[in-house]
N, C-alpha and C positions, 0 to 999 in steps of 0.2 A: 507593751505600754500599760502603765498603771491605770486602773479605773478611777474616775473622779466622781464623787457624789455631787448631784445637782443641789442637794439641800442638806444642810447640817442640822441634825436634830438638836433641840434645846432642852433645858431642864423642864421648861413649861410643857413641852411635848411629852416628856416622860411622865410628868405628874398627871397630865390629862389621860394618857394611856393607862396608867396604874390606878387612877381614881383617887389620888391623894393630893396634898398641897405641895407646892414647890419646896417648902421648908422640910417636909418629910423626906422628899427625895434627897435634899442636901444632907440630912442627918444620916440617911442610909449610906450615902457615898462616903461621907467623912467620918462616920462612926462617932458623932458628937452628941447623940442622945439615944436612949433605949427605944427601939422600935420593935413591934411584935414580929414574930417569925412569918406570919401570914402576909403582913404588909411588906416586909422586907423582900419576900419572895416575889410579890407582884411588881415591886419597883425594879428588882434585878431582871425580871423577865421583860419588862418594858424597855429597860436599858439595852438588853440584848436584841430585842426585836427591832428597835429603832437605830441600832448601831451608834448609840450615844457615847461620845467621848467628852467627859467633863472638862471645862476650861482649865481648871487647876491642873489636871493631868497633862493637857497640851502644853501649858507653861512649864511644868516640871520637865517634860521631855525635851523642850527646846533648850532649857538651861542645864539639863543633865543633873538635876538635883533630886530626882525622884528616888527615894530610898525604900521603895516597896518592890519586892521581888516575888514572883509566883514560882512555885516548884511543883511540877507535875510528876507524880511517882506511879509506876505501874501497879504496885501492890504494897500497901503499908504493913500488911501482916508478914511479909517476906523479910527475914532478917537482913538479907543483903541490902534491900532497898531502905529498910528502916535505919540501917547504919549510915547510909548516904544522907538521908534526911537529917539525922542527928548531927553529923559532922557539918553539914551545910548550914544548919540553924546556928550552930556554935560560931562558925565563921561570920555569919550575918550579924550576930550579936557583937562580935569584936569590931565590926565595921559600921555598927549603928544602923543596920538595915532591918526592915520588918519583912518576914517571910510568910506567905500564905501557901500552905501545903495542901495539894489536892491529890487524891488517889483515883485513878481511872479504871483500875481492875481489868486491864487489857481490852477495854471496850472502846471502840471508836466513837460511838454515840455518847458515851459518858465523858470521854476525853474532850469532845467538842463542847459539851455542856459546861465542863469545868473551866475550859479556856474562856468561855463567855463570862463565867462568874469572875474570873480573875480580871478581866477588863473592867468590870463594874467596881472592883476594888482599887482601881487607879494604879495598877502596877506599871512600872516603867520597863521591867525586864521579866521575861518568862523563860524558865529553864525546863525543858522537857526531857525527862529521862526515858530513853527508848522511844515510845510513841507508836501509833498505829496507822500511819499513812494519811495524816491530815494536812498534806502539803498546800492545798488550795487555801485552807483557813490560815495556815501559817503566813502565806503570802499576804493575806488580808491584814493580819496583825502587823506585819512589817510596814505595809502601806499606811497603816494608822499610827505609825510612829513608835511601835513597841520593839524593843530589842529582844530577839528570840535566839536562844542558845540551846543546842541539842547536846545531850550527854549520853555517852555510850552508844552513839549512833552517828552516821554521817549522812549528808545530803548536799546536793549541788543546787542550792537556792540562793539567789542574790540577796545579800543583806542578812543572811542567816549563818551563824558561826557554830562550830561544834568542837567537842572534846570527846574522843573515842579511844577505845582500846584496840590494839592491833590483833584481830582475832584469826585471820587466815593463816598467818605464818606460825602462830603458836599451836594451832591444831595440826598443821603439817608436821611440826616438830614432835607433837604427841604421838602421831602415827609412827614416825620414825623411831621414837623411843620404844614403842611396843614391838616394832619389827626387831630391834636390837635385843629385846628380851625374849624373842622366839615365838611370839604369838602368831598363829597361822591365819587368823581371820579376825576382823575388827568390825563391830557394829556401832551404830549411832542412835542415841535415844534423845528425843527432844519434843518440846511443844511445837505447834505449827510455826513455820519459818516466816512469820509476818514481820518481824523486826529485823533491821539490817544487821545487827550484831549476830543474830541467830543464822541469818543467811550466810554471813561471812564464816561463821564457825563450820557450817555444813560444807561450804566450798573448800575450806581449808582441809577438812576431813577427806573430802573426795579427791582433792589434789594430792594429799598425802598418800592415799591408797595407790594412785597411779604412779607417783614418784618412787614408791617402795615396792612395786611389783605385785601389789594386791589386785584381785579382781573386784570391781565395783558391783555389788550385788544388791538389788532392790529388796530382797528378803532379809537383808541385814540392816535395813533402815527402819527405825521404829519411831514414828511421829504421830502424836495423838493430841486432840483437843483437851482430853482429860488431864493433861500434864501442865496446863496453863496456871492453875491455881492450886493451893494446898499441895505443893510439889512433893513433899516427903510422903504423905499418906497416899496420894495418887500414884506416885512412883512405885511405892510398895505394892499396891493393888494391881497396877499394870504389869509389873514383873511377875507377880504371883500367878496371874492368869497366863502369862506368856510361858512360864515354866510348866504349867499344867497342860498347855495346848501343844507344846513342841517337845520333841525328844532332844537330849543334850547334843547329839551330833547334828541336829538341824539348826543349832544356834552358833553364833560366833564365839571365839575364845575370849574376846575382850570387848568391853563396851566403853565408848567415850560419851559422856553426857554433857548437857549444857548448863548444869548447875550442881552445886554440892548437895542441896536439899533433895533434888531428884536422885542423885547417886546414893544418898544415905537410905532412902526408901528402897531402892533397888538392892542395896547391900543386905538389908534385913530380909527381903524376900528370898534372895539367893541362899543365905545361910539357913533360913527356916526350911527351905526345900531340901536341905541335907548336903548342899555343895559347900566347897571350901574356896575361900578367896585368899590368895590369888591362884591356888593350884588348879581349880576348875574354871574359874572366870577371873579375868582381870577387870577392874573397875576404875574409872577415872572421872572425877567431877570437875567443876569449874567455879571459881570464886575465891577459894581458900577461906571459907568461913572458919571461925575459931573452933567450932565443934568438930570440924573435919579431922583435926589433929588428935581428937580424943575418942574416935571410934575404934572398934576392934574388928578387923585390923584398921589401923589408921589410914585415912583416905588419901591416895595420890590425887592431886588436883592442879588446876591452873590458877596461878596467883594474879588477882586483880587488886590493885592498890586503890581502894575507895577513897582514902584520905587524900591521896595525890590527885585523884579525879576532882574532888571537891575544891582543893586548893587551886587547881588550874581553872576551874569554873569561876571561882571568885576573882582570880587575877583578870580573867576576861571581862567579868561584869564591871570591875572597877576601871579597867582600861576604857571600856566603852563609855562609861559614865563621865570619863574625863576627855572624851572625844579622840581617844588614841586609836590607831589602826591595830587590829588584832589578827593573828594568824590562827588557822585551825590547828588543832593539836592531836597527835596520835601517840598514845601512851603504850610503852612496851609491856609485855606480860612474861611470866616465867613459869616453868614447871616446878612443882613441889613434889618430889618423888618420895613416897612413903611405902606402905606395906601392902596396898590393895592391888598392886600389879607387879 
């Protein structure tokens, strides 16, 4: 059963809490006059604390004319996510929507803070790319009339739609491909499996091992908090240390990774250590970033069509804004086999 609030906060309540006039609150909400950063911060904090929903926002939601969309991105410095943001904004412009982009840097605390900020900006729809497990707050957003769409992630929540990539089967296929190429053991390198897409990739890897007669070995699983941000540099440093700590025969013949940036860092460390790719180690990334085709050797990877993802997200946003029923979407992926395995 949905929770009902006994009292709906007013603009006057927000003004009192923030210590400003009602007019100032209105200017902050509607961006109709320049307000200092300090005052804006106090007003936004008051809006968040009081769970204030502007009347203009409520009217927009009922009539589905709200052309403000929030986009939550894990890391804006990551080329993969930056490309998603760029394509998304371009499609928003074509459809005459305004987009507010927030980066949460894989932090649940920061993600919740940015979601609260988006509510203060009167957005009618929030698209969360990946996300860190904020289901309770998402339910609250839906209860307050916001359309929530998840990208590259799935969830079984009433009123929440998603567009995701099919990760399990493609990782099973990747393991099978390595088996066909004669690799005797396969490792997995990833940041912590807190996101559903990463969990699915790991499960696909594990299932692929069992389907193809490999032993599932814990010492061939390499998961580290260090790999969450600055993937290329940290992937390089992580692999460099790994090669210093373990003998060649103690390591798997091939590594499947959860991003191209991570794989590029690992590739550099392997080559610097005097090994050859793919003779000594086979390496596979995920994303098919443009740079992956210009490495030496060129990187084998898993193709994720980010433009298709964005187009499907916008089809879903527009359908919801017109009151149409939408179905969740699972996008296929494919292997791009190059020279690194």
